[in-house]
N, C-alpha and C positions, 0 to 999 in steps of 0.2 A: 515535718513531720510529725503526728501525734503520737505519744507511747503510752502507756498506761503501768502504773505503777504496778509492781508485784502485789502487794497488800489487794489493790481495785482488782488484778486478776483473779485473786485467790478465790474471791468473794462474787464472781459470776459464773456462769454457764452459758457457752454458745452450742446450738443444734443447726446441722444443716438437715435439710429436707429433701424428697422428693415424691411427688402424689401423684396418684394415677390418672392426671389429667395433663401429665406433662411440667406442672408447675414446679417449679422449687424455692427456695426462701430458707434464710436463715434466719433465728431467732437467738435473740440473748434475756436472758434474766439477770437481776442483778441484787443483792444478798437484799439491801435497803429500799428497794424499789418492785412495787406490786405490777408494775408493769409489762409487757412484754415487748422489746424492742426487736422490727420486724426486718429483714430485708426482702422486700417481695419486687419483682420488675423493674428492679433499677430506683425503689424508691425506697426510702427509708419511712418506716412507720412507726407511730408508739401506740399500744394499744392497750388502753385501763383493762385491769380485772375488771370482770361484772357476776354477780353473785350467781351461784348455782348449784343444783343440791349435790352432784359428784363430777370430781375434778374440777378441771379448771375452765373457765372461758376468757376469751379475752378480745374484744370487739370497739372496734372505731371505723370510720368513714368507708362503711361496705364492705368490711372485712372481718371477718370472724374468723379464729383460733379454737378450737377446741383442745383438751386434752383430759382425755378419761384417766381413772385412776387402774382403770387395766392399761393405760397408756396407748390407748387407740388416741389417734391424732388424725384431726378432719381441720379442711381450710375451706373456707368460701369469700370468693370475692370476683369485683367484675361481673357482675351478675350471671355466673357462673354456679353450675351443681356444685353442693358439695361433694369433696371430692376425699379421697382418702391418702394418706401420706405416712411414710414410713421415713424414720430417722435412717441417714446414711453416714 
């Protein structure tokens, strides 16, 4: 069983989301890593941060996660339309 040190846990943020199309995912952000670590459809994905004018965009392998400065989160994956997601 793997354990996370208290210091590492304090420097990370995990969020659960539910999307309008029924998708659910968990994303983790770590203080010294600019990537988003996603758990989606039973698979672990690491999405590098991409350049954007406003908010944050993470993209790799056909998956795009966007989080605007206003807090609106959208997900596009697996040839599906972009869907709005809410934190649970």
